[in-house]
N, C-alpha and C positions, 0 to 999 in steps of 0.2 A: 563469596556470593557475588551475584552479578545483577545490578539494577540499571534500568534506563529511566531517565527523567524526560518526560515529554512536556514541553512548555509551549503554549500557543497564545499569542496576543493578536487579536483580530485575525488578519490573514497571514501573519508572519509566524511560522512554526520553526522550532528547532528542537533537537534532542541530543543528548549526550549520554555516554556510558560511564559508569563508575563501578569500582569493585572488581578489578582484575585479580586482586590478591585475595587471600582468605579472610582478611580483616574487615571487609565491608559488611555492614549490618543494616537492617531496616532503620534503626535509629540514626545511623550515620547518613543514610539516604534522606531521611526526613530533615536532618540538620542542614544538609546541603540545599535542599529545596527551600527551606526557610531563608537561607542566605541569598538564594537567587531572588526570592520574593522581595527581600529588603533592597537588593541592588536595583531591581526593576522599578520599585517604588521610588528610589532616589532619582531615577530618570524620568519620573512623572508618569509612569505607566502602571498598569495592573495586569495580572495574569487571569485568564479565564478559568474560573474554579472547576468547571466540568472537563476542560481540555488539558488541565495541568495535573499530572499524576505521576506516581512512581510505579514502575512496572518491573516485575521480577522476570528475568530471562530464564525460564524453566527449560532444561534440556536433559540429556542423558546423564550429565555430571551433576546437575543441580535439580534435585527432586523434591524440594520443600514445597509446601502448599502456601500460596499467597492469593490474595483476592484478585489482583490485577496481573495477568500474565500475557496480555496481548494489547496492542494499540494500533491505531491507524495514523499514518504519517505520510504526507505528500502522495496520496493515492495508493499507498501500499499498506497491507496489514502485516505487522510483525507479530509472530506467535510461534509456539512450538510446532514443528512440522517434521514429518519423516523425511530424512535425507539419505542419500546413498554415498558411502565412503568412496573416495577416489582411490584410496590405497587398497582397501580390502573388498570393495564391491558389496559390502554388507550394509543393511539398513540400520539407521540409528535415529534417535530423536534429537534434532537440532533446533536452534532458534533462528528463524529465517523469515524472509519477507516474500510476499506474492501480491499480485494485484488485489485491491480491496473490492468487496462486494459493491460498495457505493460507486467505485470507479467503473466497474463492469456495467452497472445499471445506468450510469450517465452516458456511457458509450452506446448502449442499446438505445437509449432515448434519442441520442444524436442521430443514429442511423435511421430510426423510425421517422424522425422529423425531416430527414432529407427526402422522404417520399420517393424513393428510388423507383418503384413501379410506375409512378405517374410522371417521371421525367420525360421531357419531350426531346429525346435524342434519337437520331437515325440509327446509330450503331452502339454497340456495347462500349466503344471507345469514348463516347460522350459521357457515359455513366462513370467510366474509369477516371475521366478527367476531373470529375467532382469528388469521387470517393478516394482516389489514391493519396492525395495529400493528407487526409485525415488518417487513413490506415498507416501510412508511413510514420506519422508522428506518434501514433499509439504504439507501433512496433518499436520505434527507437526508444521511447520512454519506458514502456512496460515490458519490452522483450529482453531487457538486461537480466532480470531475475525471474526464474520460473516462467519462461516464455510460453509454456504450454497453457497458462491461464488465458492467453489470447485466443485459444482455439474456440472458445464460446463466442468471441467477437467475430471471428472469421465465419463461424456457422451462421450467425445472425446476418452478416453482410451477404453471404451466399444465398441465404433464404430470400432476402429482399431482392437480390439480383434475379433469382429464379422466378420471382413473381412478375418480372417485366413482361414476358411474353403472354402471361395469363390475364392481364388487365384489358 
């Protein structure tokens, strides 16, 4: 079996995997989580009860039913996703990450707050001067895994830029 532990304390998050062999079970995962809680408590810290959980990495090899099979971590959502094999070009169910819905929403809000159609720029170059650093940062961070999820961001930015001449 394959489990991921997601531990979040305030704004510091970390996750780790367990169970690469056949011997890992739900009870072992819970035991490890209790040990983590004890260690964190020794350091004078506590874990956030809603953000600390054990997640089952369900994919084509692991088909058991568990309550938690997805989680958000550092702006990505990890969950079962359809993937294409590099060797056979066939589709299979893998456990992978992509940009989270919350991240996409925050980016949309950032683009809207820029009020691109109301910018006082003589040319499109002025708008690009303000927008490019943000787009580059999002592309560098979220473009690593499943970069196509950025297409919604580009569509939103294009729409806002397209409104420039209409205001």
